[in-house]
C-alpha positions in Angstrom: 49.9 -45.7 -45.3 49.8 -42.7 -47.7 51.0 -39.3 -46.8 47.8 -37.5 -47.6 46.5 -35.0 -45.0 42.9 -33.7 -44.6 39.6 -34.8 -44.1 37.8 -37.0 -46.6 34.6 -35.8 -48.3 32.4 -38.2 -46.0 34.1 -37.0 -42.9 33.3 -33.3 -43.8 29.6 -34.2 -44.7 29.2 -36.1 -41.2 30.7 -33.0 -39.4 28.3 -30.7 -41.4 25.2 -32.8 -40.7 26.0 -32.9 -36.7 26.4 -29.3 -36.8 23.1 -28.7 -38.4 21.5 -30.9 -36.2 22.9 -29.0 -33.1 21.9 -25.9 -34.5 18.4 -26.9 -35.1 18.0 -28.1 -31.5 19.5 -24.8 -30.1 17.7 -22.1 -32.1 14.2 -22.2 -30.4 15.9 -21.8 -27.1 17.8 -18.9 -28.3 14.8 -17.3 -29.4 12.9 -17.5 -26.2 16.1 -16.3 -24.5 16.1 -13.2 -26.9 12.2 -12.2 -26.4 13.0 -12.6 -22.5 16.0 -10.4 -22.8 14.0 -7.8 -24.7 11.3 -7.7 -22.0 13.9 -7.2 -19.4 15.4 -4.4 -21.6 12.1 -2.6 -21.9 11.5 -2.7 -18.0 15.0 -1.3 -17.5 14.6 1.5 -20.1 11.3 2.7 -18.5 12.7 2.2 -15.1 15.8 4.4 -16.1 13.6 7.0 -18.0 11.0 7.6 -15.1 14.0 8.0 -12.7 15.6 10.2 -15.1 12.2 12.5 -15.5 12.2 12.8 -11.7 15.7 14.1 -11.7 15.2 16.5 -14.6 12.2 17.9 -12.8 14.4 18.7 -9.7 17.3 19.9 -11.7 15.4 21.8 -14.4 13.1 23.3 -11.8 10.1 22.6 -14.2 7.4 20.1 -14.5 8.4 16.9 -16.3 5.6 14.8 -18.0 6.4 11.1 -19.1 3.3 10.3 -21.5 2.8 6.9 -22.6 1.1 6.1 -26.1 -1.4 8.7 -27.8 -4.1 9.5 -25.5 -6.5 7.9 -24.6 -4.5 4.5 -25.4 -3.7 2.6 -22.3 -2.7 -0.9 -23.9 -0.5 -2.3 -26.6 1.6 0.9 -26.2 5.2 0.8 -28.1 6.3 4.5 -27.6 6.4 7.3 -25.0 7.7 10.7 -24.5 9.4 12.6 -21.8 8.5 16.5 -21.9 10.2 19.2 -19.9 7.3 21.6 -19.5 9.1 24.7 -18.5 6.0 27.0 -18.8 3.9 24.4 -17.0 0.8 24.5 -19.6 1.1 21.0 -20.4 1.3 21.8 -24.0 4.6 20.9 -26.1 6.3 24.2 -27.2 9.2 24.6 -29.7 11.6 25.8 -27.0 10.9 22.7 -24.6 12.7 19.7 -24.5 10.7 16.6 -25.5 12.4 13.3 -26.0 10.6 10.4 -27.9 11.3 6.9 -26.9 10.4 3.5 -28.4 10.4 0.2 -26.5 12.6 -2.3 -27.9 11.3 -4.5 -30.7 9.1 -7.3 -29.7 7.8 -5.6 -26.5 4.8 -3.3 -25.4 3.0 -2.1 -22.5 0.1 -4.2 -22.4 -1.5 -2.2 -19.6 -1.0 1.3 -18.1 -2.9 2.0 -15.0 -1.9 5.5 -13.9 -3.6 8.4 -12.4 -4.0 10.4 -14.8 -4.8 7.6 -17.2 -1.6 7.8 -19.6 1.1 10.0 -17.9 3.2 10.7 -14.9 3.8 14.5 -14.1 6.7 15.3 -11.8 6.7 18.6 -10.1 9.9 20.6 -9.2 10.4 18.8 -6.0 10.5 15.6 -7.8 7.2 14.4 -6.5 4.1 13.4 -8.5 1.7 16.2 -9.2 -0.7 16.7 -5.9 -3.6 14.5 -6.5 -2.1 11.9 -8.5 -1.2 8.3 -7.2 1.1 6.7 -9.6 0.0 3.4 -10.7 1.3 0.2 -12.6 2.8 -0.4 -15.9 2.7 -4.0 -17.2 4.9 -5.0 -20.0 4.7 -8.0 -22.3 6.7 -9.6 -25.0 5.9 -11.7 -28.2 5.4 -14.7 -26.1 3.0 -12.8 -23.9 5.2 -13.1 -20.8 4.7 -10.3 -18.4 6.6 -8.0 -16.2 5.4 -5.1 -14.0 6.8 -1.7 -12.7 4.9 0.2 -10.0 5.1 4.0 -9.5 4.2 5.4 -5.9 2.4 8.5 -5.3 5.9 10.0 -4.3 6.9 9.2 -7.9 9.5 6.4 -7.0 9.4 3.7 -9.7 10.1 0.1 -8.6 9.6 -3.5 -9.3 7.2 -5.4 -7.2 
């Protein structure tokens, strides 16, 4: 028996080959997991931002508008804004707070079905503006998997 320690070159190559095979098998599953998590993240982000907008309307005593995309776009939207409309004119002024938001990479709003078409307008009571009915926001990821959020006429955002 010799006194050498360590691995032979052949043993090392076998270990690297086995590791490569295991990694090659695992990568597609990890990619699907990542895109699924991005969809859940987009859903949670909008849910939180709509709730935040409702709370801002109450605490700031001003109308708050959450506008999705650039009007009149209602599909494949990747960004939205939250606007505290202190003077109630519906126009962004330099002194008013506006928060631009982007959805996570690989996700989009595939369909926005709201009344009015592309926005939610919260009054100082935290309810949606009179005459609006809320609607549905449908998310999609790169794999075209979908998820939905509903907004009630009272301005409450929830998952069906």
